[in-house]
FIRO-618507 format. One record per residue: z, y, x of N, C-alpha, C in turn. Coordinates in pm, whole numbers, padded with zeros to 5 digits, always signed. Layout:
N
ZYXZYXZYX...
This chain:
202
+01363+06404+09762+01258+06359+09853+01307+06458+09998+01308+06362+10095+01375+06386+10240+01260+06470+10305+01294+06561+10402+01180+06607+10496+01248+06645+10614+01173+06682+10722+01214+06702+10850+01214+06852+10872+01313+06909+10942+01291+07062+10995+01321+07060+11147+01242+07123+11212+01277+07161+11355+01350+07271+11379+01474+07241+11440+01571+07371+11434+01600+07360+11588+01567+07452+11656+01613+07490+11782+01598+07369+11890+01498+07308+11920+01475+07184+12003+01519+07040+11931+01566+07033+11811+01644+06927+11759+01577+06929+11615+01596+06803+11567+01514+06770+11434+01639+06728+11328+01631+06795+11215+01747+06750+11122+01664+06691+10989+01712+06613+10955+01682+06555+10821+01765+06605+10691+01672+06651+10603+01725+06742+10465+01677+06686+10375+01750+06702+10243+01700+06681+10111+01788+06729+10007+01735+06735+09873+01792+06824+09790+01867+06742+09700+02017+06789+09664+02102+06698+09586+02189+06801+09510+02160+06780+09357+02232+06861+09297+02207+07016+09270+02069+07038+09322+02046+07180+09349+02074+07247+09448+02124+07163+09550+02174+07201+09679+02082+07137+09792+02038+07211+09912+01980+07163+10027+02117+07097+10106+02076+06959+10124+02195+06884+10215+02128+06819+10340+02195+06863+10469+02162+06794+10571+02214+06660+10591+02139+06568+10612+02169+06418+10633+02200+06384+10783+02129+06436+10861+02136+06387+11011+02051+06465+11096+02107+06475+11216+02006+06552+11320+01991+06454+11444+01856+06491+11476+01808+06382+11569+01745+06477+11710+01729+06398+11828+01677+06473+11927+01535+06442+11933+01485+06344+11875+01351+06295+11899+01269+06305+11722+01173+06374+11735+01105+06384+11616+01083+06270+11524+01044+06159+11619+01010+06015+11541+01126+05968+11467+01241+06001+11555+01390+05910+11475+01394+05986+11348+01379+06138+11343+01416+06213+11218+01322+06158+11123+01175+06125+11170+01082+06106+11028+01126+05952+10977+01168+05875+11074+01204+05729+11045+01328+05750+10941+01415+05843+10969+01563+05852+10882+01484+05914+10733+01411+06005+10746+01329+06064+10629+01298+05959+10539+01200+05876+10587+01147+05757+10561+01239+05655+10487+01340+05643+10551+01443+05551+10470+01520+05619+10376+01522+05750+10363+01588+05819+10260+01514+05812+10132+01369+05829+10179+01274+05847+10073+01267+05706+09977+01273+05610+10054+01244+05450+10027+01380+05428+09941+01478+05459+09976+01617+05441+09896+01600+05514+09805+01556+05646+09782+01539+05711+09653+01459+05633+09536+01354+05604+09603+01253+05528+09518+01331+05409+09440+01374+05320+09550+01454+05203+09489+01540+05247+09375+01608+05341+09401+01712+05377+09302+01660+05427+09176+01563+05491+09191+01486+05544+09062+01425+05399+08990+01364+05320+09047+01344+05196+08979+01453+05111+08930+01574+05128+08981+01685+05043+08950+01754+05129+08825+01774+05227+08827+01858+05300+08741+01748+05360+08622+01626+05371+08652+01533+05421+08543+01417+05324+08537+01428+05209+08490+01301+05120+08483+01231+05171+08395+01253+05239+08280+01138+05317+08186+01104+05452+08243+00987+05488+08228+00935+05609+08263+01037+05720+08207+01045+05842+08260+01127+05937+08196+01085+06002+08085+01152+06076+07978+01075+06146+07872+00968+06227+07914+00889+06309+07805+00821+06413+07827+00927+06525+07775+00903+06635+07850+00979+06745+07825+00985+06798+07687+00884+06758+07594+00875+06800+07463+00975+06681+07371+00986+06566+07419+01070+06465+07371+01215+06496+07410+01226+06556+07539+01356+06575+07600+01419+06688+07501+01343+06810+07487+01378+06924+07432+01444+06893+07275+01386+06784+07210+01425+06780+07073+01574+06711+07075+01587+06607+07183+01711+06558+07194+01830+06628+07259+01781+06731+07338+01861+06832+07386+01910+06931+07273+01809+06991+07175+01856+07036+07084+01951+06993+06973+01919+06879+06947+02013+06814+06836+02159+06789+06898+02166+06812+07023+02326+06795+07087+02363+06907+07142+02309+07029+07143+02378+07133+07212+02426+07233+07096+02531+07273+07156+02618+07342+07054+02609+07508+07082+02575+07595+07015+02573+07740+07028+02527+07803+06895+02570+07932+06901+02553+08008+06780+02409+07992+06721+02399+08020+06587+02275+08000+06526+02167+08106+06558+02211+08229+06609+02117+08321+06666+02059+08280+06790+02153+08197+06894+02138+08161+07013+02026+08041+07009+02057+07950+06934+01962+07833+06908+01810+07875+06856+01826+07985+06772+01694+08040+06742+01615+08080+06858+01679+08155+06925+01622+08191+07063+01588+08106+07135+01664+07990+07139+01616+07861+07218+01504+07819+07176+01490+07769+07048+01368+07745+06993+01226+07829+07022+01249+07931+06987+01149+08039+07019+01090+08026+07143+01185+08043+07257+01143+08023+07390+01071+07879+07421+01151+07785+07354+01058+07650+07383+00919+07635+07305+00898+07699+07201+00794+07706+07120+00668+07763+07191+00719+07858+07237+00635+07956+07361+00717+08035+07461+00701+08036+07553+00608+07957+07613+00627+07815+07674+00736+07759+07707+00782+07645+07794+00735+07543+07732+00721+07491+07608+00654+07344+07587+00497+07378+07591+00421+07483+07591+00282+07463+07619+00238+07458+07753+00349+07481+07818+00309+07464+07975+00377+07330+08031+00505+07288+07994+00528+07161+08035+00572+07075+07917+00559+07103+07809+00569+06992+07683+00515+06851+07733+00416+06811+07785+00352+06706+07830+00394+06647+07991+00474+06717+08028+00500+06678+08186+00633+06590+08138+00648+06494+08238+00760+06407+08239+00880+06495+08316+01011+06472+08261+01106+06562+08303+01113+06536+08461+01102+06411+08515+01103+06363+08622+01000+06444+08729+00885+06503+08672+00758+06534+08727+00754+06664+08751+00849+06741+08701+00821+06907+08711+00881+06931+08861+00819+06990+08933+00853+07036+09058+00875+07180+09064+00967+07212+09171+00990+07359+09179+00856+07447+09209+00770+07428+09271+00660+07474+09254+00586+07530+09128+00592+07396+09057+00555+07418+08923+00626+07542+08847+00748+07525+08870+00830+07649+08788+00810+07785+08847+00772+07785+09000+00756+07906+09063+00651+07966+09013+00523+07893+09003+00375+07934+08940+00404+07965+08819+00484+07888+08738+00471+07948+08585+00580+08070+08537+00641+08091+08645+00732+08225+08626+00635+08334+08695+00575+08306+08789+00470+08430+08817+00365+08462+08730+00323+08350+08638+00228+08401+08547+00292+08460+08427+00407+08424+08395+00487+08475+08286+00519+08638+08338+00545+08681+08450+00577+08783+08492+00443+08915+08464+00314+08854+08456+00222+08929+08430+00220+09024+08293+00305+08976+08204+00324+09002+08082+00439+09016+08002+00551+08973+08101+00680+08969+08027+00766+09050+08141+00880+09082+08078+00964+09161+08176+01051+09065+08271+01104+09121+08369+01187+09037+08464+01291+08967+08376+01357+09020+08268+01476+08971+08225+01435+08849+08133+01323+08863+08078+01268+08763+07973+01220+08644+08054+01161+08645+08187+01117+08574+08265+01240+08477+08311+01349+08561+08365+01473+08473+08409+01525+08400+08294+01537+08442+08170+01583+08374+08031+01506+08242+08034+01397+08247+08040+01293+08141+08026+01339+08040+08137+01333+08069+08267+01358+07982+08370+01507+07925+08344+01605+08003+08292+01717+07970+08292+01742+07839+08188+01666+07852+08088+01660+07766+07986+01609+07624+08009+01501+07631+08116+01430+07492+08164+01546+07446+08249+01615+07522+08308+01717+07457+08404+01836+07392+08322+01854+07463+08217+01942+07380+08137+01907+07267+08072+01784+07258+08019+01720+07117+07986+01715+07012+08086+01688+07051+08233+01691+06965+08345+01812+06896+08356+01921+07012+08376+02076+06987+08432+02124+06858+08349+02088+06880+08231+02142+06810+08088+02058+06627+08129+01949+06642+08163+01867+06529+08209+01931+06472+08338+01964+06581+08435+02051+06491+08544+02171+06427+08498+02253+06475+08419+02361+06411+08376+02315+06270+08317+02226+06265+08265+02171+06113+08180+02080+06027+08262+02089+06083+08408+02024+06001+08524+01890+05974+08488+01824+06098+08421+01665+06102+08395+01610+06160+08529+01678+06272+08587+01609+06333+08693+01709+06317+08810+01654+06361+08937+01758+06353+09043+01796+06509+09085+01719+06584+09047+01734+06731+09106+01683+06838+09003+01765+06946+09018+01704+07052+08915+01607+07158+09000+01502+07159+08968+01383+07234+09035+01411+07376+09043+01519+07424+08925+01512+07564+08899+01624+07613+08967+01724+07534+09051+01851+07551+09123+01805+07638+09230+01887+07765+09236+01858+07862+09358+01739+07911+09356+01667+07906+09282+01522+07944+09272+01525+08124+09245+01457+08195+09356+01445+08331+09364+01316+08382+09310+01345+08465+09192+01219+08500+09122+01214+08661+09179+01089+08675+09222+01054+08802+09241+01032+08907+09156+01113+09013+09159+01092+09121+09046+00985+09223+09097+00923+09267+08984+00819+09371+09029+00889+09515+09055+00816+09593+09153+00878+09710+09166+00869+09796+09016+00984+09887+09013+00973+09966+08888+00887+10090+08920+00787+10124+08815+00706+10205+08812+00777+10337+08791+00740+10456+08867+00797+10574+08865+00795+10622+08713+00889+10686+08683+00911+10758+08541+00816+10876+08544+00733+10904+08431+00665+11025+08430+00736+11157+08427+00716+11262+08485+00786+11373+08520+00748+11456+08397+00852+11506+08325+00850+11593+08205+00860+11748+08228+00781+11827+08211+00803+11963+08212+00881+12027+08118+00977+12085+08177+01086+12146+08079+01002+12299+08035+01017+12305+07904+00968+12436+07849+01059+12561+07911+00993+12643+07939+01069+12771+07979+01154+12836+07867+01286+12855+07883+01403+12919+07809+01369+13069+07801+01428+13149+07697+01384+13282+07679+01456+13333+07816+01580+13283+07857+01627+13336+07993+01533+13325+08090+01448+13233+08095+01354+13208+08227+01228+13308+08227+01228+13370+08076+01095+13474+08052+01136+13602+08098+01285+13635+08088+01321+13780+08146+01317+13767+08285+01276+13914+08331+01268+13922+08484+01431+13920+08521+01454+13852+08656+01561+13847+08727+01585+13990+08762+01716+14013+08794+01748+14150+08858+01714+14175+08982+01695+14085+09069+01671+14094+09199+01507+14106+09203+01424+14075+09086+01308+14082+09084+01254+14205+09024+01339+14309+08968+01294+14444+08933+01261+14548+09026+01208+14639+08975+01178+14733+09074+01284+14794+09121+01287+14829+09267+01412+14896+09313+01461+15013+09255+01369+15097+09205+01398+15223+09174+01429+15224+09010+01424+15092+08950+01447+15127+08803+01571+15193+08780+01688+15158+08819+01794+15212+08796+01805+15346+08805+01770+15414+08923+01752+15542+08931+01667+15631+08855+01553+15543+08796+01493+15608+08709+01529+15612+08567+01617+15515+08523+01689+15537+08403+01801+15641+08397+01865+15672+08522+01987+15750+08555+01911+15907+08523+01797+15927+08596+01733+16041+08585+01679+16081+08439+01617+15978+08377+01584+15998+08237+01714+16006+08129+01802+15944+08160+01938+15962+08096+01986+16107+08093+01970+16161+08222+02024+16308+08250+01932+16397+08182+01818+16389+08213+01719+16482+08135+01719+16505+08012+01757+16391+07921+01757+16383+07800+01872+16447+07738+01995+16449+07832+02135+16507+07802+02104+16665+07824+02024+16711+07907+01974+16853+07924+01911+16917+07799+01822+16839+07761+01741+16888+07651+01834+16883+07519+01934+16813+07486+01976+16784+07391+02107+16888+07389+02158+16949+07483+02259+17024+07491+02209+17175+07459+02276+17256+07364+02238+17375+07334+02261+17487+07472+02164+17583+07466+02201+17695+07594+02302+17774+07528+02397+17824+07620+02514+17913+07579+02439+18079+07565+02494+18134+07437+02432+18264+07404+02489+18354+07473
């Protein structure tokens, strides 16, 4: 799908190809840019009708084909099946692979982020991209809606502050917090004790 962008007084026609945004042409007049965009869109529709005379399969149907031909470790395939079972197929299983838009994936990821971690959401969206990129190779889809998709991450919650229990060293009074005359008192007390302990000469 081609569109027109206003770029510093000129108008450029852009479209998405293989997950990348490509500039087709630049025009000085807005009407000329829209005419070119219309020509590109009509050519895309004609190519779709020519190379895809039948409707594209549902994502649930394509997932079965993809799983049967994909090679990966047993643990990885089990994780893929788990993510497809929930939440991918409940959301997109009845959508045709060429009808899943970029906005659909973004809204889906935003809903998932309400109860899943950012890493889990990223893995799920990545799996959707794997399915659709394989569909591109089979000429079932013209672009990957997950390509260069920026997923917003939630701000990390501050970790709760844990109070450290005071150690026995903390309970002892510090030397600089003692009474300034404590050392003199001890010295006088020791001297008096020595005087009383020593016998008087006869």
